[in-house]
PyMOL Python script that loads the backbone (N, CA, C, O; Angstrom):
from pymol import cmd

cmd.read_pdbstr("""\
ATOM      1  N   MET A   1     -12.993 -23.271  10.275  1.00  0.00           N
ATOM      2  CA  MET A   1     -12.013 -23.209   9.128  1.00  0.00           C
ATOM      3  C   MET A   1     -10.692 -23.214   9.867  1.00  0.00           C
ATOM      4  O   MET A   1      -9.683 -23.688   9.345  1.00  0.00           O
ATOM      5  N   GLU A   2     -10.694 -22.707  11.039  1.00  0.00           N
ATOM      6  CA  GLU A   2      -9.434 -22.499  11.813  1.00  0.00           C
ATOM      7  C   GLU A   2      -8.692 -23.775  11.924  1.00  0.00           C
ATOM      8  O   GLU A   2      -7.504 -23.862  11.613  1.00  0.00           O
ATOM      9  N   LYS A   3      -9.398 -24.764  12.370  1.00  0.00           N
ATOM     10  CA  LYS A   3      -8.705 -26.040  12.709  1.00  0.00           C
ATOM     11  C   LYS A   3      -8.128 -26.699  11.188  1.00  0.00           C
ATOM     12  O   LYS A   3      -7.092 -27.355  11.078  1.00  0.00           O
ATOM     13  N   LEU A   4      -8.912 -26.408  10.256  1.00  0.00           N
ATOM     14  CA  LEU A   4      -8.404 -26.931   8.869  1.00  0.00           C
ATOM     15  C   LEU A   4      -7.205 -26.113   8.567  1.00  0.00           C
ATOM     16  O   LEU A   4      -6.227 -26.715   8.124  1.00  0.00           O
ATOM     17  N   ILE A   5      -7.141 -24.949   8.724  1.00  0.00           N
ATOM     18  CA  ILE A   5      -5.897 -24.007   8.327  1.00  0.00           C
ATOM     19  C   ILE A   5      -4.787 -24.696   9.136  1.00  0.00           C
ATOM     20  O   ILE A   5      -3.813 -25.193   8.570  1.00  0.00           O
ATOM     21  N   GLU A   6      -4.954 -24.719  10.508  1.00  0.00           N
ATOM     22  CA  GLU A   6      -3.870 -25.393  11.369  1.00  0.00           C
ATOM     23  C   GLU A   6      -3.490 -26.621  10.852  1.00  0.00           C
ATOM     24  O   GLU A   6      -2.284 -26.865  10.830  1.00  0.00           O
ATOM     25  N   TYR A   7      -4.316 -27.489  10.409  1.00  0.00           N
ATOM     26  CA  TYR A   7      -3.980 -28.896   9.839  1.00  0.00           C
ATOM     27  C   TYR A   7      -3.098 -28.676   8.581  1.00  0.00           C
ATOM     28  O   TYR A   7      -2.015 -29.254   8.494  1.00  0.00           O
ATOM     29  N   PHE A   8      -3.509 -27.919   7.688  1.00  0.00           N
ATOM     30  CA  PHE A   8      -2.735 -27.772   6.519  1.00  0.00           C
ATOM     31  C   PHE A   8      -1.242 -27.086   6.756  1.00  0.00           C
ATOM     32  O   PHE A   8      -0.268 -27.384   6.065  1.00  0.00           O
ATOM     33  N   LYS A   9      -1.214 -26.194   7.760  1.00  0.00           N
ATOM     34  CA  LYS A   9       0.182 -25.711   8.219  1.00  0.00           C
ATOM     35  C   LYS A   9       0.981 -26.678   8.839  1.00  0.00           C
ATOM     36  O   LYS A   9       2.191 -26.669   8.614  1.00  0.00           O
ATOM     37  N   ALA A  10       0.451 -27.573   9.643  1.00  0.00           N
ATOM     38  CA  ALA A  10       1.240 -28.692  10.329  1.00  0.00           C
ATOM     39  C   ALA A  10       1.490 -29.840   9.430  1.00  0.00           C
ATOM     40  O   ALA A  10       2.327 -30.675   9.773  1.00  0.00           O
ATOM     41  N   ASN A  11       0.831 -29.968   8.283  1.00  0.00           N
ATOM     42  CA  ASN A  11       1.011 -31.096   7.469  1.00  0.00           C
ATOM     43  C   ASN A  11       1.098 -30.573   5.951  1.00  0.00           C
ATOM     44  O   ASN A  11       0.122 -30.511   5.204  1.00  0.00           O
ATOM     45  N   ARG A  12       2.372 -30.218   5.613  1.00  0.00           N
ATOM     46  CA  ARG A  12       2.606 -29.565   4.261  1.00  0.00           C
ATOM     47  C   ARG A  12       2.221 -30.512   3.125  1.00  0.00           C
ATOM     48  O   ARG A  12       2.419 -31.726   3.161  1.00  0.00           O
ATOM     49  N   GLY A  13       1.631 -29.824   2.076  1.00  0.00           N
ATOM     50  CA  GLY A  13       1.193 -30.685   1.086  1.00  0.00           C
ATOM     51  C   GLY A  13      -0.283 -31.241   1.062  1.00  0.00           C
ATOM     52  O   GLY A  13      -0.860 -31.706   0.078  1.00  0.00           O
ATOM     53  N   THR A  14      -0.741 -31.110   2.244  1.00  0.00           N
ATOM     54  CA  THR A  14      -2.099 -31.808   2.510  1.00  0.00           C
ATOM     55  C   THR A  14      -3.247 -30.970   1.771  1.00  0.00           C
ATOM     56  O   THR A  14      -4.245 -31.576   1.382  1.00  0.00           O
ATOM     57  N   GLN A  15      -3.139 -29.706   1.586  1.00  0.00           N
ATOM     58  CA  GLN A  15      -4.139 -28.991   0.900  1.00  0.00           C
ATOM     59  C   GLN A  15      -4.383 -29.483  -0.604  1.00  0.00           C
ATOM     60  O   GLN A  15      -5.484 -29.665  -1.124  1.00  0.00           O
ATOM     61  N   LYS A  16      -3.160 -29.657  -1.178  1.00  0.00           N
ATOM     62  CA  LYS A  16      -3.201 -30.321  -2.521  1.00  0.00           C
ATOM     63  C   LYS A  16      -3.718 -31.671  -2.700  1.00  0.00           C
ATOM     64  O   LYS A  16      -4.359 -32.050  -3.680  1.00  0.00           O
ATOM     65  N   MET A  17      -3.361 -32.440  -1.584  1.00  0.00           N
ATOM     66  CA  MET A  17      -3.783 -33.894  -1.487  1.00  0.00           C
ATOM     67  C   MET A  17      -5.478 -33.845  -1.340  1.00  0.00           C
ATOM     68  O   MET A  17      -6.250 -34.531  -2.009  1.00  0.00           O
ATOM     69  N   LEU A  18      -5.822 -32.953  -0.396  1.00  0.00           N
ATOM     70  CA  LEU A  18      -7.324 -33.066  -0.163  1.00  0.00           C
ATOM     71  C   LEU A  18      -8.073 -32.433  -1.418  1.00  0.00           C
ATOM     72  O   LEU A  18      -9.137 -32.922  -1.798  1.00  0.00           O
ATOM     73  N   ALA A  19      -7.533 -31.405  -2.014  1.00  0.00           N
ATOM     74  CA  ALA A  19      -8.174 -31.025  -3.239  1.00  0.00           C
ATOM     75  C   ALA A  19      -8.211 -32.062  -4.343  1.00  0.00           C
ATOM     76  O   ALA A  19      -9.226 -32.190  -5.027  1.00  0.00           O
ATOM     77  N   ASP A  20      -7.141 -32.803  -4.535  1.00  0.00           N
ATOM     78  CA  ASP A  20      -7.135 -34.052  -5.490  1.00  0.00           C
ATOM     79  C   ASP A  20      -8.154 -35.002  -5.052  1.00  0.00           C
ATOM     80  O   ASP A  20      -8.849 -35.482  -5.948  1.00  0.00           O
ATOM     81  N   HIS A  21      -8.406 -35.416  -3.695  1.00  0.00           N
ATOM     82  CA  HIS A  21      -9.324 -36.254  -3.074  1.00  0.00           C
ATOM     83  C   HIS A  21     -10.656 -35.855  -3.291  1.00  0.00           C
ATOM     84  O   HIS A  21     -11.538 -36.713  -3.317  1.00  0.00           O
ATOM     85  N   LEU A  22     -10.978 -34.388  -3.486  1.00  0.00           N
ATOM     86  CA  LEU A  22     -12.338 -33.931  -3.656  1.00  0.00           C
ATOM     87  C   LEU A  22     -12.534 -33.499  -5.027  1.00  0.00           C
ATOM     88  O   LEU A  22     -13.549 -32.864  -5.314  1.00  0.00           O
ATOM     89  N   GLY A  23     -11.564 -33.813  -5.997  1.00  0.00           N
ATOM     90  CA  GLY A  23     -11.760 -33.322  -7.287  1.00  0.00           C
ATOM     91  C   GLY A  23     -11.721 -31.893  -7.564  1.00  0.00           C
ATOM     92  O   GLY A  23     -12.141 -31.407  -8.615  1.00  0.00           O
ATOM     93  N   LEU A  24     -11.224 -31.246  -6.635  1.00  0.00           N
ATOM     94  CA  LEU A  24     -11.151 -29.638  -6.753  1.00  0.00           C
ATOM     95  C   LEU A  24      -9.610 -29.132  -6.925  1.00  0.00           C
ATOM     96  O   LEU A  24      -8.629 -29.840  -6.697  1.00  0.00           O
ATOM     97  N   GLN A  25      -9.582 -27.981  -7.301  1.00  0.00           N
ATOM     98  CA  GLN A  25      -8.276 -27.231  -7.348  1.00  0.00           C
ATOM     99  C   GLN A  25      -7.986 -26.716  -5.905  1.00  0.00           C
ATOM    100  O   GLN A  25      -8.853 -26.354  -5.110  1.00  0.00           O
ATOM    101  N   PRO A  26      -6.574 -26.736  -5.670  1.00  0.00           N
ATOM    102  CA  PRO A  26      -6.239 -26.299  -4.249  1.00  0.00           C
ATOM    103  C   PRO A  26      -6.564 -24.886  -4.104  1.00  0.00           C
ATOM    104  O   PRO A  26      -6.777 -24.464  -2.968  1.00  0.00           O
ATOM    105  N   SER A  27      -6.638 -24.017  -5.207  1.00  0.00           N
ATOM    106  CA  SER A  27      -7.137 -22.546  -5.142  1.00  0.00           C
ATOM    107  C   SER A  27      -8.470 -22.359  -4.627  1.00  0.00           C
ATOM    108  O   SER A  27      -8.825 -21.368  -3.988  1.00  0.00           O
ATOM    109  N   THR A  28      -9.408 -23.629  -5.012  1.00  0.00           N
ATOM    110  CA  THR A  28     -10.762 -23.443  -4.504  1.00  0.00           C
ATOM    111  C   THR A  28     -10.817 -23.693  -3.049  1.00  0.00           C
ATOM    112  O   THR A  28     -11.705 -23.140  -2.401  1.00  0.00           O
ATOM    113  N   ILE A  29      -9.994 -24.437  -2.487  1.00  0.00           N
ATOM    114  CA  ILE A  29     -10.095 -24.742  -1.027  1.00  0.00           C
ATOM    115  C   ILE A  29      -9.511 -23.458  -0.278  1.00  0.00           C
ATOM    116  O   ILE A  29      -9.958 -23.054   0.795  1.00  0.00           O
ATOM    117  N   SER A  30      -8.473 -22.878  -0.967  1.00  0.00           N
ATOM    118  CA  SER A  30      -7.934 -21.706  -0.296  1.00  0.00           C
ATOM    119  C   SER A  30      -8.926 -20.607  -0.181  1.00  0.00           C
ATOM    120  O   SER A  30      -8.851 -19.783   0.730  1.00  0.00           O
ATOM    121  N   GLN A  31      -9.823 -20.580  -1.058  1.00  0.00           N
ATOM    122  CA  GLN A  31     -10.790 -19.473  -1.037  1.00  0.00           C
ATOM    123  C   GLN A  31     -12.037 -19.645  -0.110  1.00  0.00           C
ATOM    124  O   GLN A  31     -12.796 -18.704   0.125  1.00  0.00           O
ATOM    125  N   TRP A  32     -12.218 -20.991   0.440  1.00  0.00           N
ATOM    126  CA  TRP A  32     -13.261 -21.309   1.343  1.00  0.00           C
ATOM    127  C   TRP A  32     -13.095 -20.334   2.643  1.00  0.00           C
ATOM    128  O   TRP A  32     -12.042 -20.168   3.260  1.00  0.00           O
ATOM    129  N   LYS A  33     -14.318 -19.741   2.923  1.00  0.00           N
ATOM    130  CA  LYS A  33     -14.527 -19.035   4.290  1.00  0.00           C
ATOM    131  C   LYS A  33     -14.910 -20.076   5.350  1.00  0.00           C
ATOM    132  O   LYS A  33     -14.510 -19.965   6.508  1.00  0.00           O
ATOM    133  N   ASN A  34     -15.679 -21.078   4.948  1.00  0.00           N
ATOM    134  CA  ASN A  34     -16.269 -22.244   5.763  1.00  0.00           C
ATOM    135  C   ASN A  34     -16.097 -23.527   4.896  1.00  0.00           C
ATOM    136  O   ASN A  34     -16.069 -23.408   3.671  1.00  0.00           O
ATOM    137  N   VAL A  35     -15.988 -24.676   5.448  1.00  0.00           N
ATOM    138  CA  VAL A  35     -15.957 -25.854   4.657  1.00  0.00           C
ATOM    139  C   VAL A  35     -17.463 -25.998   4.232  1.00  0.00           C
ATOM    140  O   VAL A  35     -18.377 -25.995   5.057  1.00  0.00           O
ATOM    141  N   PRO A  36     -17.641 -26.119   2.920  1.00  0.00           N
ATOM    142  CA  PRO A  36     -18.988 -26.446   2.399  1.00  0.00           C
ATOM    143  C   PRO A  36     -19.585 -27.630   2.878  1.00  0.00           C
ATOM    144  O   PRO A  36     -18.933 -28.662   3.034  1.00  0.00           O
ATOM    145  N   VAL A  37     -20.949 -27.526   3.152  1.00  0.00           N
ATOM    146  CA  VAL A  37     -21.566 -28.712   3.804  1.00  0.00           C
ATOM    147  C   VAL A  37     -21.442 -29.930   2.815  1.00  0.00           C
ATOM    148  O   VAL A  37     -21.350 -31.074   3.259  1.00  0.00           O
ATOM    149  N   GLU A  38     -21.441 -29.656   1.429  1.00  0.00           N
ATOM    150  CA  GLU A  38     -21.502 -30.876   0.560  1.00  0.00           C
ATOM    151  C   GLU A  38     -20.011 -31.447   0.656  1.00  0.00           C
ATOM    152  O   GLU A  38     -19.860 -32.536   0.103  1.00  0.00           O
ATOM    153  N   HIS A  39     -18.976 -30.932   1.221  1.00  0.00           N
ATOM    154  CA  HIS A  39     -17.745 -31.476   1.405  1.00  0.00           C
ATOM    155  C   HIS A  39     -17.352 -31.967   2.748  1.00  0.00           C
ATOM    156  O   HIS A  39     -16.326 -32.625   2.922  1.00  0.00           O
ATOM    157  N   LEU A  40     -18.211 -31.626   3.740  1.00  0.00           N
ATOM    158  CA  LEU A  40     -17.923 -31.726   5.030  1.00  0.00           C
ATOM    159  C   LEU A  40     -17.623 -33.224   5.490  1.00  0.00           C
ATOM    160  O   LEU A  40     -16.696 -33.441   6.271  1.00  0.00           O
ATOM    161  N   PRO A  41     -18.274 -34.064   5.084  1.00  0.00           N
ATOM    162  CA  PRO A  41     -18.012 -35.580   5.499  1.00  0.00           C
ATOM    163  C   PRO A  41     -16.630 -35.942   4.920  1.00  0.00           C
ATOM    164  O   PRO A  41     -15.821 -36.512   5.652  1.00  0.00           O
ATOM    165  N   GLU A  42     -16.332 -35.654   3.704  1.00  0.00           N
ATOM    166  CA  GLU A  42     -15.062 -36.087   3.166  1.00  0.00           C
ATOM    167  C   GLU A  42     -13.888 -35.407   3.785  1.00  0.00           C
ATOM    168  O   GLU A  42     -12.888 -36.073   4.056  1.00  0.00           O
ATOM    169  N   VAL A  43     -13.938 -34.139   4.026  1.00  0.00           N
ATOM    170  CA  VAL A  43     -13.003 -33.327   4.601  1.00  0.00           C
ATOM    171  C   VAL A  43     -12.673 -33.877   6.000  1.00  0.00           C
ATOM    172  O   VAL A  43     -11.503 -34.003   6.364  1.00  0.00           O
ATOM    173  N   SER A  44     -13.738 -34.210   6.794  1.00  0.00           N
ATOM    174  CA  SER A  44     -13.517 -34.634   8.077  1.00  0.00           C
ATOM    175  C   SER A  44     -12.862 -36.041   8.101  1.00  0.00           C
ATOM    176  O   SER A  44     -12.032 -36.328   8.963  1.00  0.00           O
ATOM    177  N   ASP A  45     -13.250 -36.909   7.141  1.00  0.00           N
ATOM    178  CA  ASP A  45     -12.688 -38.293   7.121  1.00  0.00           C
ATOM    179  C   ASP A  45     -11.192 -38.173   6.636  1.00  0.00           C
ATOM    180  O   ASP A  45     -10.353 -38.934   7.119  1.00  0.00           O
ATOM    181  N   PHE A  46     -10.860 -37.284   5.740  1.00  0.00           N
ATOM    182  CA  PHE A  46      -9.624 -36.989   5.265  1.00  0.00           C
ATOM    183  C   PHE A  46      -8.560 -36.512   6.340  1.00  0.00           C
ATOM    184  O   PHE A  46      -7.412 -36.936   6.471  1.00  0.00           O
ATOM    185  N   THR A  47      -9.178 -35.573   7.048  1.00  0.00           N
ATOM    186  CA  THR A  47      -8.232 -34.814   7.869  1.00  0.00           C
ATOM    187  C   THR A  47      -8.246 -35.450   9.438  1.00  0.00           C
ATOM    188  O   THR A  47      -7.332 -35.314  10.252  1.00  0.00           O
ATOM    189  N   GLY A  48      -9.439 -36.135   9.643  1.00  0.00           N
ATOM    190  CA  GLY A  48      -9.546 -36.624  10.992  1.00  0.00           C
ATOM    191  C   GLY A  48     -10.135 -35.626  11.964  1.00  0.00           C
ATOM    192  O   GLY A  48     -10.262 -35.909  13.155  1.00  0.00           O
ATOM    193  N   ILE A  49     -10.496 -34.457  11.459  1.00  0.00           N
ATOM    194  CA  ILE A  49     -10.971 -33.342  12.291  1.00  0.00           C
ATOM    195  C   ILE A  49     -12.432 -33.543  12.325  1.00  0.00           C
ATOM    196  O   ILE A  49     -13.053 -33.535  11.262  1.00  0.00           O
ATOM    197  N   PRO A  50     -13.097 -33.741  13.554  1.00  0.00           N
ATOM    198  CA  PRO A  50     -14.484 -33.724  13.654  1.00  0.00           C
ATOM    199  C   PRO A  50     -15.279 -32.686  13.048  1.00  0.00           C
ATOM    200  O   PRO A  50     -14.956 -31.505  13.177  1.00  0.00           O
ATOM    201  N   ARG A  51     -16.397 -33.079  12.331  1.00  0.00           N
ATOM    202  CA  ARG A  51     -17.240 -32.089  11.693  1.00  0.00           C
ATOM    203  C   ARG A  51     -17.525 -30.960  12.624  1.00  0.00           C
ATOM    204  O   ARG A  51     -17.439 -29.811  12.190  1.00  0.00           O
ATOM    205  N   GLU A  52     -17.874 -31.195  13.932  1.00  0.00           N
ATOM    206  CA  GLU A  52     -18.368 -30.121  14.722  1.00  0.00           C
ATOM    207  C   GLU A  52     -17.023 -29.051  15.022  1.00  0.00           C
ATOM    208  O   GLU A  52     -17.229 -27.936  15.501  1.00  0.00           O
ATOM    209  N   ASP A  53     -15.825 -29.464  14.730  1.00  0.00           N
ATOM    210  CA  ASP A  53     -14.665 -28.670  14.860  1.00  0.00           C
ATOM    211  C   ASP A  53     -14.416 -27.872  13.511  1.00  0.00           C
ATOM    212  O   ASP A  53     -13.840 -26.784  13.498  1.00  0.00           O
ATOM    213  N   LEU A  54     -14.863 -28.459  12.466  1.00  0.00           N
ATOM    214  CA  LEU A  54     -14.603 -27.916  11.077  1.00  0.00           C
ATOM    215  C   LEU A  54     -15.745 -26.689  10.859  1.00  0.00           C
ATOM    216  O   LEU A  54     -15.493 -25.626  10.292  1.00  0.00           O
ATOM    217  N   VAL A  55     -16.924 -27.025  11.374  1.00  0.00           N
ATOM    218  CA  VAL A  55     -18.032 -26.086  11.169  1.00  0.00           C
ATOM    219  C   VAL A  55     -18.742 -25.885  12.535  1.00  0.00           C
ATOM    220  O   VAL A  55     -19.898 -26.295  12.646  1.00  0.00           O
ATOM    221  N   PRO A  56     -18.154 -25.308  13.533  1.00  0.00           N
ATOM    222  CA  PRO A  56     -18.760 -25.186  14.861  1.00  0.00           C
ATOM    223  C   PRO A  56     -20.102 -24.475  14.837  1.00  0.00           C
ATOM    224  O   PRO A  56     -21.009 -24.832  15.589  1.00  0.00           O
ATOM    225  N   HIS A  57     -20.233 -23.508  14.009  1.00  0.00           N
ATOM    226  CA  HIS A  57     -21.518 -22.825  14.156  1.00  0.00           C
ATOM    227  C   HIS A  57     -22.760 -23.619  13.608  1.00  0.00           C
ATOM    228  O   HIS A  57     -23.907 -23.272  13.890  1.00  0.00           O
ATOM    229  N   ALA A  58     -22.485 -24.668  12.836  1.00  0.00           N
ATOM    230  CA  ALA A  58     -23.525 -25.686  12.342  1.00  0.00           C
ATOM    231  C   ALA A  58     -23.862 -26.671  13.375  1.00  0.00           C
ATOM    232  O   ALA A  58     -24.867 -27.375  13.279  1.00  0.00           O
ATOM    233  N   PHE A  59     -23.034 -26.736  14.372  1.00  0.00           N
ATOM    234  CA  PHE A  59     -23.352 -27.806  15.494  1.00  0.00           C
ATOM    235  C   PHE A  59     -23.491 -27.241  16.881  1.00  0.00           C
ATOM    236  O   PHE A  59     -23.246 -27.874  17.908  1.00  0.00           O
ATOM    237  N   ARG A  60     -23.918 -25.962  16.819  1.00  0.00           N
ATOM    238  CA  ARG A  60     -24.333 -25.418  18.105  1.00  0.00           C
ATOM    239  C   ARG A  60     -25.468 -26.070  18.869  1.00  0.00           C
ATOM    240  O   ARG A  60     -26.296 -26.763  18.278  1.00  0.00           O
ATOM    241  N   PRO A  61     -25.513 -25.875  20.070  1.00  0.00           N
ATOM    242  CA  PRO A  61     -26.720 -26.604  20.770  1.00  0.00           C
ATOM    243  C   PRO A  61     -27.981 -25.895  20.386  1.00  0.00           C
ATOM    244  O   PRO A  61     -27.875 -24.694  20.136  1.00  0.00           O
ATOM    245  N   ALA A  62     -29.133 -26.447  20.304  1.00  0.00           N
ATOM    246  CA  ALA A  62     -30.516 -25.991  19.955  1.00  0.00           C
ATOM    247  C   ALA A  62     -30.879 -24.851  21.129  1.00  0.00           C
ATOM    248  O   ALA A  62     -30.626 -24.973  22.327  1.00  0.00           O
ATOM    249  N   LYS A  63     -31.455 -23.852  20.562  1.00  0.00           N
ATOM    250  CA  LYS A  63     -31.994 -22.882  21.557  1.00  0.00           C
ATOM    251  C   LYS A  63     -33.300 -23.423  22.298  1.00  0.00           C
ATOM    252  O   LYS A  63     -34.202 -24.052  21.746  1.00  0.00           O
ATOM    253  N   GLU A  64     -33.244 -23.072  23.628  1.00  0.00           N
ATOM    254  CA  GLU A  64     -34.427 -23.604  24.315  1.00  0.00           C
ATOM    255  C   GLU A  64     -35.701 -22.907  23.925  1.00  0.00           C
ATOM    256  O   GLU A  64     -35.713 -21.686  23.764  1.00  0.00           O
ATOM    257  N   SER A  65     -36.728 -23.619  23.775  1.00  0.00           N
ATOM    258  CA  SER A  65     -38.046 -23.152  23.465  1.00  0.00           C
ATOM    259  C   SER A  65     -38.749 -22.526  24.649  1.00  0.00           C
ATOM    260  O   SER A  65     -38.553 -22.932  25.794  1.00  0.00           O
ATOM    261  N   ALA A  66     -39.558 -21.547  24.364  1.00  0.00           N
ATOM    262  CA  ALA A  66     -40.214 -20.838  25.430  1.00  0.00           C
ATOM    263  C   ALA A  66     -41.740 -21.355  25.661  1.00  0.00           C
ATOM    264  O   ALA A  66     -42.731 -20.626  25.684  1.00  0.00           O
ATOM    265  N   ALA A  67     -41.718 -22.782  25.829  1.00  0.00           N
ATOM    266  CA  ALA A  67     -42.994 -23.399  25.879  1.00  0.00           C
ATOM    267  C   ALA A  67     -43.660 -23.397  27.189  1.00  0.00           C
ATOM    268  O   ALA A  67     -44.770 -23.913  27.318  1.00  0.00           O
TER     269      ALA A  67
END
""", "prot")
cmd.dss("prot")
cmd.show_as("cartoon", "prot")
cmd.util.cbc("prot")
cmd.orient("prot")
């Protein structure tokens, strides 16, 4: 979420534009703790921020198995 907040600060008005693009209220986006998975592809496409940067904990490497 940190990258998205930085994006909004650097690009005034884009939070409202993204909300309109997603069919949401800007206040909904401002309440996000993390980008919801159901909006991840659209947010990534709109902002140009890679998905793994928007939700890094979801794209962590797999744990090694003890096989």
